[in-house]
N, C-alpha and C positions, 0 to 999 in steps of 0.2 A: 913557153910561158915561164919565165924565170921565177916569178912569185910562187907559182904552184910547185915548181921543182924544189924550191926552198922549203915549202911546207912539208913535202914528202920525205925530205931528209932530216926534218926536225920533228915538229909536233905530230905529224901523221905517219911517222916512220913505222913500217911494218903493216900498214893498212893496205887495203885494195879498194878499187872503185867498182861500184855496181851502177848500171844505168839502163834506162829503157826509153826508147824514142817514141814520142806520142804523135808528132806532126813534123812534116818537112814541107816548107814553102819556098819555092824558087821566086826570086825577084830579079828576073833576067837570067841569061845563061851562065853568069859568073858569080852570082850571090845567092846564098841560101840561108834561111833561118830555120833552125832545128829546135823544137821544144821537146822536153822530156823530163824524166825524174831521175834522181841519182842519190848516191850516198857513199860514204867511205865506211869500211868495216874491217874488223879482224875476225878470223875464224869463218863461221858460216855466213853466207850471203843473207842479208835481211829480206824478209818476205815483202815488207812494205818499205818503199823508199821515201825518205823524209824531205828531200830537196826538190824544188822545181828548178829546171835548168833551161836557159836559152843560149844557144850558140849562134853566132853569125859567122858564116864561112865564106871566103872569097877564093875563087880559082885564080891561081897565079899564072904568069906567062908560060911556065914550064908544064902547066896542066895539073899541078898538084893543088889540093885544097888546103887552105890555112885558116886557122881560127883567128878572126879579126877582133871578135868581142865575145865575152862569156859573162853570164850573170847567173847566180843561183840564190835562192831564198828558201828558208825553212817552210815546209807545208804546215797548214793548220787544218787537219782533217775534219774537225767539227764544223768549222766555218765553210770548208769546201762542201760538205754534205748539205748544209743549210742553203748555200748558194745554188747548188745543183738541183735541189728540190724546188726552189722558187723560180729559178731561171735555168732550165735544163740545157739551154743553148751554151751555157758556160762550161759544161762538162766536156773534157777532152774526148775526141772520137775513139780513143783506145780504152775508154772506161775510166773509172775513178780510182 
């Protein structure tokens, strides 16, 4: 992903990535959607990750998995807490 490569040699230079997988859903043998949380950081890894991430991966003919699409958005912990209280089914299986 050239756009991400550009970010890490400019604005995000010197940072690292932290992530945690919350769910993996296969949509046939060659497509998977992965939901998780992540963040960039310098120094110590953050305890709470502030971005919700969704990856769509596709298995290529050579058997390797490639990212076909990626999306992330900033978390709103207060709104998540309210949503999970009134609609517990919205909470990810790995916890909040």
